[in-house]
Structures are given as structure tokens and as C-alpha cells.
C-alpha positions as CSV (number, residue, x, y, z in Angstrom):
1,M,94.7,83.2,97.0
2,A,95.4,83.7,93.3
3,D,92.9,86.4,92.8
4,S,93.4,88.3,96.1
5,T,95.9,90.8,97.3
6,V,98.6,89.6,99.8
7,T,99.0,92.0,102.7
8,R,101.8,92.5,105.2
9,A,99.8,90.5,107.7
10,D,99.7,87.6,105.2
11,I,103.4,87.7,104.7
12,V,104.0,87.8,108.5
13,S,101.7,84.8,109.0
14,D,103.6,82.8,106.3
15,V,106.9,83.7,107.9
16,V,105.7,82.7,111.4
17,T,104.5,79.3,110.0
18,K,107.5,78.5,107.8
19,A,110.3,79.9,109.9
20,N,108.9,78.9,113.2
21,V,109.5,82.4,114.7
22,S,107.2,84.6,116.8
23,R,104.8,87.0,115.2
24,Q,106.7,89.9,116.6
25,Q,110.0,88.7,115.2
26,A,108.5,88.1,111.8
27,T,106.9,91.6,111.8
28,D,110.2,93.2,112.9
29,V,112.1,91.5,110.1
30,L,109.6,92.4,107.5
31,E,109.4,96.0,108.6
32,S,113.2,96.3,108.7
33,V,113.5,95.0,105.2
34,L,110.9,97.3,103.8
35,R,112.3,100.3,105.7
36,E,115.8,99.6,104.3
37,I,114.5,99.3,100.7
38,S,112.5,102.5,101.1
39,K,115.5,104.4,102.6
40,T,117.8,103.2,99.9
41,L,115.4,104.2,97.1
42,A,114.8,107.6,98.8
43,N,118.6,108.2,98.6
44,G,118.5,107.6,94.9
45,R,120.1,104.2,94.9
46,S,118.9,101.0,93.3
47,V,117.9,97.8,95.3
48,K,118.8,94.5,93.6
49,I,117.4,91.3,95.1
50,S,119.0,88.3,93.5
51,S,116.5,86.0,91.8
52,F,113.7,88.5,92.3
53,G,114.4,91.8,90.6
54,T,115.7,95.4,90.8
55,F,113.9,98.5,92.2
56,A,115.2,101.8,90.8
57,V,114.4,105.5,91.0
58,R,113.9,107.0,87.6
59,K,113.8,110.7,86.8
60,K,111.0,111.8,84.5
61,T,111.3,115.2,82.8
62,E,108.6,117.8,82.4
63,R,106.3,117.1,79.5
64,L,103.1,118.1,77.9
65,G,100.2,115.7,78.3
66,R,96.4,115.7,77.6
67,N,93.4,115.2,79.8
68,P,91.9,112.1,78.2
69,R,88.4,113.2,79.1
70,T,88.5,116.7,77.8
71,G,91.5,116.7,75.5
72,V,92.8,119.8,77.1
73,A,96.6,120.1,77.1
74,A,98.3,120.1,80.6
75,K,101.8,120.4,81.8
76,I,103.1,117.3,83.7
77,S,105.8,118.4,86.1
78,A,109.2,116.6,86.4
79,R,109.2,113.9,89.1
80,Q,110.8,110.8,90.3
81,V,109.2,107.4,90.0
82,I,110.0,104.0,91.2
83,S,110.4,101.2,88.7
84,F,110.8,97.5,89.1
85,K,112.4,95.1,86.7
86,A,111.8,91.4,87.4
87,S,114.7,89.0,87.1
88,P,114.5,86.2,84.5
89,I,114.2,83.6,87.3
90,F,111.3,85.5,88.8
91,K,109.6,85.8,85.4
92,K,109.9,82.1,84.8
93,T,108.4,81.3,88.3
94,V,105.4,83.6,87.6
95,E,104.9,82.1,84.1
96,K,104.9,78.6,85.5
97,Q,102.3,79.6,88.2
98,T,100.0,81.2,85.7
99,A,100.2,78.5,83.0
């Protein structure tokens, strides 16, 4: 599965197999975790998951950009974006898997 995308269903299936819980329980837990992360980020707070990384909301100011196809200048409005910074442990795990 190295070249494919992992979906919610894939994660639920893995949890069912590894934790020996029902599919409904695994789905409920996953949805609860994702909902809590989303709610926390929507409130402007960061989410830090030990040994994994930190999700944070960043504010980007209004700026002038260019359409790469036409070169025409365009105003890019101020907005909030979600950023993710991987922990050193997570980075090492990924490096080992890709090496």
C-alpha cells in the first residue's frame, strides 16, 4: 500500500483487526478523534500529538500574487490555513520506511 492513499475505511479496518473491536466501535472512535481535532483547530488552538506532530492554524495576511499562466497581478485575500509540523520521531519513522 506504499503508493496508494489510506482512507478512513482502511484505518477503521486496521483498528478492527489490531484492537479486536467492532467495526462500529472503531468508526466511532476515529470519528470522535477527527471531530475533536477539527473543533480544536476551528477554535484557533493547536493540536499536539506526542511522537506524531503538531497541527496549528496560521493566519496569512493579504498579499499580491500573480496568475502563473497569464502573469496578471491578483490580490490574494487574508485567510487562515492549517499547518502540520512532524515530530522528530515521526520523521525518523518515515525516513526508515522510505529508505
